[in-house]
GUDRENDREN-252471 format. One record per residue (C-alpha): x, y, z. Coordinates in steps of 0.2 Angstrom, whole numbers, plus 5000, padded with zeros to 4 digits. Each point is the difference from the previous one (the first is absolute). Layout:
residues N
XYZ/...
This chain:
residues 602
518654445629/501749915000/501150054986/501249864994/501750044991/500249914984/501149855002/501850014994/500549884986/501349875002/501150084987/500050165009/500449925016/501449914992/500750164992/499950095017/500949855008/501450004987/500250195000/500249995019/501449884997/500850104987/499950165011/501049915014/501349944988/500350184994/500050065018/501349885005/501150044985/499950185004/500449975018/501549894995/500650144988/499950155012/500549915016/501449924990/500750174996/500050055018/500949845006/501350024986/500450185007/500149955019/500749824999/501749944994/500049954982/500649825004/498549955010/499949815002/498849904989/498949945015/499950185007/499650084982/498749864997/499150045017/500150184996/499249984983/498649895007/499750135013/500050144987/498749914990/498949965015/500150185006/499450074983/498649874999/499450035018/500050194998/498949984985/498849885008/499750135014/499750144987/498749874993/499349995017/500349825003/500049935018/501549975010/499749814999/500050004981/501650105000/500949895013/499549844990/500650084983/501750055009/500349835006/499649934983/501350114992/501449995014/499949825006/500749924984/501650095000/500349965019/499649824998/501249984984/501450095009/500249865012/500649874987/501150144993/500850035017/500449815000/500750014982/498749894993/499250134989/500950134989/499550185001/499350014982/498749875004/499550085017/499650164989/499049914986/499149875012/499650135013/499250124987/499049854992/499349955017/499750185005/498850034985/499149835003/499850045019/499350174996/498749934989/499649865013/499850145014/498850104988/498949844997/500049965019/499350175004/499250034983/498550115007/501450125006/500650034982/498350004992/499150125012/499450164991/500550125013/501949974998/500050104984/501350135000/499450175003/501350134994/500150165010/500250124985/500550155010/501649905006/500349934982/500150184994/501250055014/501149854996/500050034982/500650185004/501749925005/500649944983/499350154992/501150115012/501549894997/499849994981/501250144996/501549955012/499749824995/500150054981/501650105003/500849865010/499649874987/500750104986/501650045010/500249825007/499749914984/501350114991/501349985013/499949815001/499849994982/501750094997/501049895012/500449874987/499450094984/501149944985/500850144990/499250064984/501550014989/500949864992/501750035008/501249865001/501749975008/501349865002/500549945017/501850015006/501049854994/500949925015/501249865003/499349845008/501149915013/499549815002/501050005016/498750125008/498249965004/498750074988/498450095006/498650044987/498850145004/498349984992/499050144993/498349994990/499550094985/498750115009/501250055013/500849975017/500250085016/501650115000/500549975018/499649815000/501249994985/501350125003/500349985019/500549824999/500950034984/501250135008/500349895015/500649864989/500850094986/501050115012/500949855007/500949984984/499949815002/498449964991/499450004982/498450105000/498850014985/498350084998/499049884989/498350004992/499049894989/500350114984/501050144995/499250175005/500150165010/499249965017/499250135010/500450015019/499150095013/499650184996/500650034982/501749925001/500449884985/501449875001/500749894986/500149825005/501849924998/499449844993/498449904994/499749835007/500749924984/501550115000/500449965018/499849814997/501150024985/501350095010/500049875014/500249864988/501550094991/500850025017/499649835007/499150095014/498350015008/498950135009/500349995019/498550115005/498550094993/499350165008/498250044997/499450185004/498250055000/499450004982/498650084991/498849864995/500849944983/499049954985/499449815001/501349944988/501450095009/499449945017/500049824994/501850034993/500650075017/499249855010/500849874988/501750095001/499950015019/499649825002/501449964988/501350105010/499449925016/500149834993/501850034994/500550055018/499750195001/499550095016/498450094996/499750165010/498550115000/500050185006/498350085007/498649954988/501249914989/499349865011/498550004989/501049964984/500949865010/498449935007/499250004982/501449894995/499649875013/501750005008/499250065017/498749875001/500049925018/501450115005/500250155013/500150174992/499850195003/499650164990/499550185003/498850025015/498850094989/499949864987/500049845011/498150005002/499749994981/501549874998/499249895013/498350004990/500949974983/501349875006/499249905014/501349864998/501450125006/500450025019/500050195000/500850085016/500550185005/501050095013/501749954992/501250074988/500149844989/499649825001/501449884994/499349834996/501449914991/500150054982/498650135002/500150175009/498650125001/500250185008/498850125007/499650174993/501150104989/501650045010/500049835007/500749964984/501650075007/500149855012/499549884987/501550064990/501149985015/499349835003/500549954982/501850055003/500049905016/499449854991/501150024984/501550085008/500350035019/499450105015/501550125000/499650054982/498250035004/500550115015/501150104989/498650024987/498850075014/501350125006/500450064982/498150054997/499850065018/498649875004/499950015019/498849855002/501049854995/500049865011/501349874995/499449824998/498250025003/498450114996/499750155011/498250025007/499050144994/498450085006/498449924993/499250154993/498250044995/499050144994/499750145013/498950165000/501550114997/500449914984/498650104992/501450124995/500449904985/498250024994/500150195003/501750014991/499349904985/498450104999/500450185005/501950035002/500450194997/501949995001/501249984986/499449854991/500949994983/501749945006/501549984988/501349885005/501650034990/501049854995/501950025001/501449884995/500549885014/498650035012/499749875013/498649884997/499350025017/500150194998/499049994984/498749895009/499850115014/499550154989/498849914989/499149895013/499850115015/499150154992/498849894990/499449835005/500450015018/499450185004/499050064984/500650185002/500350024982/500649934983/501849974996/500849994983/501849964995/500850144992/501750024991/500950024983/500349824996/500349825005/500749995018/500949855008/499949975019/501549975012/499949814996/499750004982/498150014998/499350104985/498650135002/499250114987/499350175005/498250054994/500250184998/501250155002/500050125014/499450144989/498649904992/499349925015/499050145009/500649965017/499650075017/501549935008/501749934993/500849865011/501749944997/500449835009/501849945003/501450055011/501250024986/498850114991/499950115015/501850025001/500250044981/498550125000/499749974981/498150015000/499150094986/500050195002/498250024992/498449965008/499850005019/501550015012/500849835002/499849925017/501349885004/499349855010/501649915006/501350125007/500749895014/500549815001/498449925007/498749884995/499250074984/498250005007/500450115015/500250174992/498549964989/498949975015/500650165008/499650104984/498249935000/499850055018/500750174997/499250044983/498349915003/499749945018/500749885013/498549885000/500249974982/501849965002/499649885014/498749914989/501349994986/501349925012/498649885006/499649944983/501849994996/500149895016/501550115005/500250055019/500350195002/500250015019/501750074997/499650114985/499550185006/498550064990/499550185002/498650104991/498150025001/499249865010/498649974988/499550044981/498950155006/499950074982/499349844993/498849995014/499450174998/499749974981/498949855005/499050115012/499850144988/499449884986/498849915012/499350175005/499850044981/499149844998/498950045014/499650174993/499749934982/498849865007/499150125011/499850134986/499449864988/498749945012/499450175003/499850034981/499049844998/498950045015/499650174992/499749934983/498849875007/499150135010/499850114985/499249864990/498749955013/498350064994/498850105010/498349915004/498650074989/498649975012/500950065016/498850085012/500250195002/500850045017/498850045013/500050185006/500350035019/498450045009/499950195005/500450045018/498550095008/500050075017/498949915013/498350075003/499950115016/498749935011/498550115005/500150075017/
């Protein structure tokens, strides 16, 4: 007798077909995400658009192909679907290479054609996608083993999340009190060029701001002002609060009274302002540019400058770690890398952090002369100045050894609460080196500005400490500034003062040596890499690796494994104890008695 299977309804077949399509869309998205992380770690951050597009198409195709093989599809079907996904981008890149099709259209049209051709491939071989035997069969034994991995990592991941979120959250946290202070009043000389340094209400990078500021203000031939959209105390990196000299309106009024204008605007990396402030900043930048000012971004200050529209259609650069995101967000800008700065007429953009030193020197070349720039570089001991042109720098990318920053952020056991004592007349670069290096660039700890009152820097900037030494609960007390080291006037309470700057040299050199000695050499090298500061001539000595943080991770992982294993054992015993005995189980058979064999009769 022949048994016939019940016919499958059309609705069920259609649902199976659609679900297959959805599965492959999910698989290609997962492939793009996971493989994209791999490429971002091993390839330069400034990969060309056509290369990144083909990589993206390959990532999606690989994810889809792997899933189709898991679903037991034949190689012919996998090949057809791969061609349907990859071919549209290859075809569309041809007019892109000839300049007939912009990159954004390549991406949008390519994705549209890909989804359409995927459906066509499925209809063409529809039996392949409706066949019953392609149902996914889950090997639950392996699922349980895979699920054990996140269970084991739960404890170290939780500790990492708490510490990392806390450290990053503290970088630009606004102070909780309502302290206010007045900036230093300074004379304005209309015969000198005027440079305005922008800060945002939510904070700005200390090194991006203070490095170029000292380079320019130290010449004595430039009017320099820190300006903001409104009057407030602005947090800089790592708990250092600055009082802006002027608001936008006050600067406009001053320029009008002196019959003068702003000659250049420097834009450091800003924490994302509120929408109203962001709109005000963009409008002000466009206004200054239209009036003839040179606009100069430092590091990811390029994001603020690009948001104003002043970089559209122009070459520009930024920090190597941020270029990929900038390319996605501002496709009209011709982003480049491997150079200290890009000078494009009335716009200059610099690479990461300490590339702002060369940006400031380029401003001096443009507004004054090369001899003044050379003298400014020598005054701050900047050894990498190249007169008249931008120096080449390495095109950096993430490397396996860069995991040190994750270990530091998550499990650092060294002295982590670092007080930085403010002293009158401290150099701006000396301040920046103490607040940026231990926090945002290496994540070895948290810094806080300590002191007994308002402090003014060497060139007239106003800073307000957040705590006194006695009240801060410090693990270390660092005192930046060559003059402070000569005076030895640090507080006598709390930890022993450690004077960072005891010799005339570039302010970041002794800080990098201290990080290598106190924490480890690899962390110091990563710090220099993110600062975009070559340290081949800076001798770094200390432990080669953050072994204590690595040991903490290993111990937490072992603890997680023990907890996961113990929990699994408890559940298995509970489940076994609840399993009922069968009521009608047959009694066990008794073994037959062993009898000696009969002896045959003789």
